[in-house]
C-alpha positions in Angstrom: 194.4 193.4 109.0 196.9 196.2 108.2 195.0 198.8 110.2 194.6 196.4 113.2 198.3 195.8 113.2 199.1 199.5 113.2 196.4 200.1 115.9 198.0 197.4 118.0 201.4 199.1 117.7 199.9 202.5 118.6 198.2 201.1 121.7 201.4 199.3 122.8 203.4 202.6 122.5 200.7 204.5 124.5 200.6 201.9 127.2 204.4 201.7 127.4 204.6 205.5 127.6 202.1 205.7 130.4 203.8 202.9 132.4 207.2 204.5 131.9 205.9 207.9 133.0 204.1 206.4 136.1 207.3 204.6 137.2 209.1 208.0 137.1 206.4 210.0 138.9 205.2 207.6 141.6 208.3 207.9 143.8 207.9 211.7 143.9 204.2 211.4 144.7 204.8 209.1 147.7 208.1 210.3 149.1 207.3 214.1 149.1 205.4 213.6 152.4 208.1 211.7 154.2 210.1 213.7 156.7 212.9 211.1 157.1 216.2 212.9 157.3 218.2 209.9 155.9 215.9 209.8 152.9 216.2 213.5 152.3 220.0 213.4 152.6 220.1 210.4 150.2 217.9 212.4 147.8 220.4 215.3 147.8 223.5 213.2 147.4 222.4 210.4 145.1 222.1 212.4 141.9 225.6 213.8 142.2 227.0 210.3 143.0 225.2 208.7 140.1 226.5 211.4 137.7 230.1 210.9 139.0 229.8 207.1 138.5 228.4 207.5 135.0 231.0 210.0 134.0 233.9 207.8 135.3 232.4 204.8 133.6 232.0 206.6 130.3 235.6 207.9 130.4 236.9 204.5 131.4 235.0 202.8 128.6 236.7 205.1 126.1 240.1 203.4 126.7 238.9 200.3 124.9 238.9 202.3 121.6 242.0 204.3 121.7 244.3 206.0 124.2 243.6 209.4 122.6 239.9 209.0 123.3 240.7 208.2 126.9 243.0 211.3 127.2 240.5 213.5 125.3 237.7 212.4 127.7 239.7 213.3 130.8 240.7 216.6 129.3 237.1 217.5 128.4 236.0 216.4 131.9 238.6 218.5 133.6 237.6 221.5 131.4 234.0 221.0 132.3 234.8 220.8 136.1 237.0 223.8 135.9 234.4 225.9 134.0 231.7 224.8 136.5 233.9 225.8 139.5 234.6 229.2 137.8 231.3 230.0 136.3 228.9 228.1 138.6 226.8 227.3 135.5 226.1 223.6 134.8 224.6 224.2 131.4 227.5 226.4 130.2 230.2 224.1 131.5 228.5 221.0 130.0 228.1 222.6 126.6 231.7 224.0 126.5 233.1 220.7 127.8 231.2 218.8 125.0 232.5 221.2 122.4 236.1 220.8 123.7 235.7 217.0 123.5 234.4 217.3 120.0 237.3 219.5 119.0 239.8 217.1 120.6 238.1 214.1 119.0 238.3 215.6 115.5 241.8 216.8 116.1 240.9 220.4 115.6 242.7 221.1 118.9 246.0 219.3 118.6 247.2 217.3 121.6 
């Protein structure tokens, strides 16, 4: 009985993993052959818009905890944007922005 229960859980995890992977890959398989200019433009702009919405929502949700978290979030966001505009490196600006937020959060950088 114990082995059957573990086997059931393993099968469930495998099936859920396959279904999750398929839902992520199927749109790319179908839409790569479409030459619709509206669809291509949406594909270029949507990731940036979603990241902006998620960032603003995340920073806005920080205000429920403490005003310093809200201010620290905006400072780290502005540092990240400034570094990206200067360096043109997404990874570097994200890592340094995260480090700045951590330092602000732990009051290592006094504000």
